[in-house]
TIPA-143902 format. One line per field, with one value per residue (C-alpha): residue number from 0; residue in three letters; z, y, x. Coordinates in steps of 0.001 Angstrom, whole numbers. Example, Ala and Ser with C-alpha at 12.3 -4.5 7.8 and 13.67 -1.06 7.14 Angstrom:
! TIPA-143902
seq = 0 | 1
type = ALA | SER
c3 = 7800 | 7140
c2 = -4500 | -1060
c1 = 12300 | 13670
This chain:
! TIPA-143902
seq = 0 | 1 | 2 | 3 | 4 | 5 | 6 | 7 | 8 | 9 | 10 | 11 | 12 | 13 | 14 | 15 | 16 | 17 | 18 | 19 | 20 | 21 | 22 | 23 | 24 | 25 | 26 | 27 | 28 | 29 | 30 | 31 | 32 | 33 | 34 | 35 | 36 | 37 | 38 | 39 | 40 | 41 | 42 | 43 | 44 | 45 | 46 | 47 | 48 | 49 | 50 | 51 | 52 | 53 | 54 | 55 | 56 | 57 | 58 | 59 | 60 | 61 | 62 | 63 | 64 | 65 | 66 | 67 | 68 | 69 | 70 | 71 | 72 | 73 | 74 | 75 | 76 | 77 | 78 | 79 | 80 | 81 | 82 | 83 | 84 | 85 | 86 | 87 | 88 | 89 | 90 | 91 | 92 | 93 | 94 | 95 | 96 | 97 | 98 | 99 | 100 | 101 | 102 | 103 | 104 | 105 | 106 | 107 | 108 | 109 | 110 | 111 | 112 | 113 | 114 | 115 | 116 | 117 | 118 | 119 | 120 | 121 | 122 | 123 | 124 | 125 | 126 | 127 | 128 | 129 | 130 | 131 | 132 | 133 | 134 | 135 | 136 | 137 | 138 | 139 | 140 | 141 | 142 | 143 | 144 | 145 | 146 | 147 | 148 | 149 | 150 | 151 | 152 | 153 | 154 | 155 | 156 | 157 | 158 | 159 | 160 | 161 | 162 | 163 | 164 | 165 | 166 | 167 | 168 | 169 | 170 | 171 | 172 | 173 | 174 | 175 | 176 | 177 | 178 | 179 | 180 | 181 | 182 | 183 | 184 | 185 | 186 | 187 | 188 | 189 | 190 | 191 | 192 | 193 | 194 | 195 | 196 | 197 | 198 | 199 | 200 | 201 | 202 | 203 | 204 | 205 | 206 | 207 | 208 | 209 | 210 | 211 | 212 | 213 | 214 | 215 | 216 | 217 | 218 | 219 | 220 | 221 | 222 | 223 | 224 | 225 | 226 | 227 | 228 | 229 | 230 | 231 | 232 | 233 | 234 | 235 | 236 | 237 | 238 | 239 | 240 | 241 | 242 | 243 | 244 | 245 | 246 | 247 | 248 | 249 | 250 | 251 | 252 | 253
type = VAL | LEU | VAL | PHE | CYS | ILE | PRO | ALA | ALA | PHE | LEU | LYS | LEU | GLU | LEU | ASP | LYS | PHE | THR | GLU | SER | LEU | GLN | GLY | LYS | PHE | ILE | VAL | THR | ALA | ILE | LYS | GLY | MET | ILE | PRO | ASP | ASP | ASN | LEU | THR | VAL | ALA | GLU | TYR | PHE | ASN | GLN | LYS | TYR | ASN | ILE | PRO | PHE | ASP | ASN | ILE | GLY | THR | ILE | THR | GLY | PRO | CYS | HIS | ALA | GLU | GLU | VAL | ALA | VAL | GLU | ARG | LEU | SER | TYR | LEU | THR | PHE | SER | CYS | LYS | LYS | ILE | LYS | ASN | ALA | GLU | TYR | LEU | ALA | ASN | GLN | PHE | ALA | CYS | ASN | TYR | ILE | LYS | THR | HIS | VAL | GLY | THR | ASP | ILE | TYR | GLY | VAL | GLU | TYR | ALA | ALA | ILE | LEU | LYS | ASN | ILE | TYR | ALA | ILE | VAL | MET | GLY | VAL | CYS | HIS | SER | LEU | GLY | TYR | GLY | ASP | ASN | PHE | LEU | ALA | VAL | LEU | VAL | THR | ASN | ALA | GLN | GLY | GLU | MET | GLU | ARG | PHE | LEU | ASN | LYS | THR | TYR | TYR | SER | ALA | ARG | ASN | MET | PRO | GLN | SER | SER | TYR | MET | GLY | ASP | LEU | LEU | VAL | THR | CYS | TYR | SER | GLN | PHE | SER | ARG | ASN | ARG | THR | PHE | GLY | GLY | MET | ILE | GLY | LYS | GLY | TYR | SER | VAL | ILE | ALA | ALA | GLN | THR | GLU | MET | ASN | MET | ILE | ALA | GLU | GLY | TYR | TYR | ALA | CYS | LYS | SER | ILE | HIS | ASP | ILE | ASN | LEU | LYS | HIS | GLU | VAL | ASP | MET | PRO | ILE | ALA | GLU | THR | LEU | TYR | ARG | ILE | LEU | TYR | GLU | GLY | ALA | SER | PRO | PHE | ARG | GLU | MET | LYS | ALA | LEU | ALA | LYS | VAL | LEU | GLN
c3 = 3478 | 2040 | -273 | -554 | -3485 | -3599 | -3619 | -1 | -544 | -1285 | 1183 | 3875 | 1347 | 116 | 3612 | 4485 | 1932 | 3766 | 5296 | 6844 | 9884 | 9302 | 12585 | 12013 | 8572 | 7587 | 5968 | 3244 | 1898 | -1401 | -998 | -1175 | 429 | 3647 | 4784 | 4287 | 7403 | 9678 | 8860 | 9215 | 7031 | 5850 | 8388 | 11177 | 10020 | 10108 | 13519 | 15099 | 13406 | 13002 | 15871 | 13530 | 15415 | 13647 | 13783 | 11239 | 8892 | 6044 | 3402 | -227 | -1583 | -4798 | -6883 | -8991 | -11462 | -12635 | -16273 | -16262 | -14321 | -16954 | -19695 | -17434 | -17092 | -14202 | -11068 | -7330 | -4347 | -655 | 1832 | 5377 | 8421 | 12127 | 11988 | 9296 | 8668 | 7569 | 5182 | 3761 | 3270 | 1352 | -694 | -1816 | -3014 | -5261 | -6552 | -10172 | -13003 | -13444 | -9823 | -7397 | -3742 | -576 | 3029 | 6045 | 9317 | 9056 | 8380 | 9603 | 7612 | 4233 | 4430 | 5238 | 2688 | 35 | 1051 | 1096 | -2285 | -3912 | -2486 | -3865 | -7259 | -7537 | -6817 | -9504 | -12000 | -11076 | -11521 | -14835 | -16245 | -15009 | -17034 | -14357 | -15783 | -14795 | -12596 | -10368 | -10344 | -9125 | -6251 | -5527 | -5264 | -3104 | -707 | -773 | 394 | 3269 | 4163 | 4164 | 6423 | 8897 | 9109 | 9655 | 12267 | 14197 | 14187 | 14614 | 14772 | 13541 | 12223 | 8677 | 5616 | 3506 | 298 | -15 | -2906 | -675 | 367 | -2146 | -5097 | -4766 | -4441 | -7612 | -9828 | -8736 | -9310 | -12709 | -14371 | -17233 | -15544 | -12324 | -11758 | -9114 | -11359 | -14125 | -11709 | -10649 | -14272 | -14836 | -11721 | -13010 | -16325 | -14521 | -14053 | -10928 | -8630 | -9704 | -13398 | -13115 | -11207 | -13709 | -16774 | -15320 | -14334 | -11901 | -8271 | -7373 | -3805 | -3070 | -3168 | -111 | 1546 | 1358 | 3728 | 6060 | 6386 | 6957 | 9754 | 11355 | 11186 | 13119 | 16136 | 15221 | 13529 | 11217 | 8733 | 5503 | 3075 | -16 | 1427 | 2887 | -452 | -2118 | 661 | 28 | -3702 | -3462 | -393 | -42 | -3694 | -3742 | -7069 | -8240 | -9968 | -6882 | -4487 | -6529 | -6921 | -3133 | -2588 | -4947 | -2645 | 373 | -1269 | -984
c2 = -12623 | -9096 | -7952 | -4192 | -2685 | 825 | 3731 | 4676 | 8248 | 6949 | 4076 | 6019 | 7237 | 3706 | 2241 | 4775 | 3028 | -303 | -1366 | -4585 | -4850 | -5696 | -7584 | -11233 | -10565 | -11277 | -8128 | -8414 | -5228 | -4926 | -1133 | 457 | 3790 | 5610 | 7102 | 10861 | 13045 | 9981 | 8996 | 5340 | 2349 | 455 | -2315 | 244 | 2034 | -1108 | -1964 | 1485 | 2652 | -627 | -2643 | -5422 | -7390 | -7731 | -11504 | -10892 | -8685 | -9707 | -7878 | -8589 | -7137 | -7549 | -7131 | -7546 | -4920 | -5469 | -4883 | -7989 | -10079 | -9199 | -10794 | -13713 | -12886 | -14595 | -12504 | -12878 | -12103 | -12154 | -12739 | -11570 | -12344 | -12531 | -16247 | -18006 | -20536 | -17697 | -16403 | -19909 | -20263 | -16970 | -17760 | -21050 | -19293 | -16907 | -19219 | -20347 | -21127 | -17459 | -16270 | -17556 | -16909 | -16487 | -16033 | -14051 | -12492 | -8970 | -7074 | -3796 | -4080 | -5077 | -2515 | 388 | -850 | -796 | 2751 | 4020 | 2516 | 4740 | 7806 | 6678 | 5886 | 9483 | 10684 | 8314 | 9826 | 13352 | 12490 | 10739 | 13787 | 16036 | 14021 | 11920 | 8682 | 5028 | 5376 | 7956 | 6123 | 2981 | 4959 | 6546 | 3249 | 1758 | 4678 | 4423 | 814 | 1890 | 4705 | 2287 | -116 | 2651 | 3739 | 227 | -634 | 2603 | 2513 | -1250 | -3438 | -7012 | -9564 | -8950 | -9820 | -6652 | -8252 | -10310 | -9577 | -8098 | -5341 | -4873 | -6471 | -4262 | -1207 | -2062 | -2761 | 418 | 2543 | 1104 | -148 | 1658 | 740 | 2600 | 5332 | 6910 | 7083 | 8547 | 11163 | 12020 | 12322 | 14944 | 16867 | 16795 | 18262 | 21212 | 20113 | 21297 | 18610 | 19373 | 19375 | 16060 | 14425 | 15713 | 14529 | 11099 | 10459 | 7862 | 7913 | 8150 | 6859 | 8246 | 11826 | 11334 | 8952 | 11549 | 13890 | 11073 | 9727 | 13261 | 13800 | 10418 | 11006 | 14260 | 11974 | 9367 | 11623 | 8926 | 10163 | 10203 | 12696 | 11242 | 11304 | 14775 | 16058 | 14940 | 16480 | 19876 | 19566 | 18421 | 20318 | 23354 | 24269 | 23728 | 23520 | 19898 | 20880 | 22492 | 19845 | 16944 | 18696 | 19048 | 15441 | 14141 | 15596 | 13540 | 10170 | 7516
c1 = -12855 | -12924 | -10121 | -9619 | -7719 | -9208 | -6722 | -6100 | -7305 | -10832 | -11060 | -12915 | -15489 | -16154 | -16333 | -19021 | -21252 | -21046 | -24330 | -23060 | -20807 | -17167 | -17003 | -16210 | -14748 | -11145 | -9743 | -7108 | -5518 | -3719 | -3583 | -124 | -916 | -1774 | -5077 | -4579 | -4903 | -5146 | -1523 | -2456 | -1779 | -4838 | -4257 | -3874 | -7027 | -9177 | -7757 | -8230 | -11433 | -13320 | -11833 | -10701 | -8026 | -4697 | -5254 | -8023 | -6006 | -3699 | -1693 | -850 | 2388 | 4390 | 6393 | 3284 | 2058 | -1509 | -590 | 1599 | -909 | -3529 | -1413 | -435 | 3257 | 4986 | 4409 | 4990 | 2774 | 3608 | 803 | 1455 | -702 | 32 | -748 | 1253 | -1536 | -3823 | -1156 | -726 | -4488 | -4712 | -1604 | -3112 | -6282 | -4335 | -1599 | -1765 | 618 | 1613 | 1222 | 3849 | 3128 | 5172 | 4069 | 5221 | 4101 | 5577 | 2343 | 3842 | 7060 | 5635 | 2845 | 5151 | 7700 | 4968 | 4104 | 7678 | 8596 | 5973 | 7698 | 11029 | 9508 | 8292 | 11820 | 13149 | 10737 | 11775 | 15450 | 14869 | 13097 | 15893 | 18400 | 20087 | 21439 | 21429 | 24515 | 22861 | 19524 | 21277 | 22798 | 19440 | 17555 | 20323 | 20080 | 16287 | 16508 | 18756 | 16387 | 13450 | 15310 | 16209 | 12582 | 11247 | 13858 | 13334 | 9531 | 8927 | 11999 | 11763 | 14239 | 13004 | 15075 | 15139 | 16544 | 13341 | 11005 | 8281 | 10708 | 13528 | 11761 | 8697 | 10927 | 12847 | 9857 | 8068 | 11150 | 12087 | 8896 | 7178 | 3890 | 4708 | 2131 | 4340 | 7393 | 5196 | 3889 | 7434 | 8488 | 5836 | 6893 | 10473 | 9287 | 7725 | 4124 | 2377 | 987 | -2592 | -1691 | 145 | -2720 | -5270 | -3381 | -2610 | -6233 | -4843 | -3776 | -103 | -222 | 3221 | 1947 | -267 | 2192 | 4952 | 3126 | 2041 | 5584 | 6888 | 4357 | 5090 | 8816 | 8540 | 8268 | 10883 | 13473 | 14822 | 17426 | 15361 | 16922 | 15198 | 11687 | 12240 | 13510 | 10300 | 8208 | 9806 | 9147 | 5518 | 4318 | 6592 | 7019 | 10787 | 12596 | 13065 | 16308 | 17858 | 16550 | 17949 | 21266 | 21476 | 20357 | 23038 | 25695 | 24602 | 23934 | 26624
């Protein structure tokens, strides 16, 4: 069993260093990003580029920030595999007195939910820096959850339960937590930093930056109504004004 938790932007580079075949291995991804340019999730990338069957791929999702795990604060992990017995096996290996585990089979849903929540966390950071208050942020995160659900249902429908912690819980903690790299990145964009300046000063990877373009490209085919994600795309990739874009977005949120 190989567990990958490298930022998605560097996964291909690290895999190139492998000297042993991945065939016969069980791949577990804790990565919450997309492979840039390929527009693939990590699970999709291993399946398409390395011919790893989805039966041999699992995902780890939160809500579970590493900073709290490090000090042994109660945290939750969801393990998703096509075969529930594999998810249960992995969950048992990670469970301890401060890690509670759940299992599921929605690899597609939890992986894309983990990717999308980073996009929405950047938007939350932008809004916070622009002076929007808790009332607006609550509306924003509610609309983000609806946008996430529309995307998942349109691209790969399943009878998933969106209020579960692996979907809604992960979204909330990434949008609100002080430890959220994506919210921090968004806060800097809202203060007027350029993308390069914000990335340089953070010295960490905000997965939502790369995911924003990938989701935009994917959605050109599906045409899901995603005003929040598209607003961020215009800010990060087209140089649009965060102030004007958020003012326009506020008019369409419900």
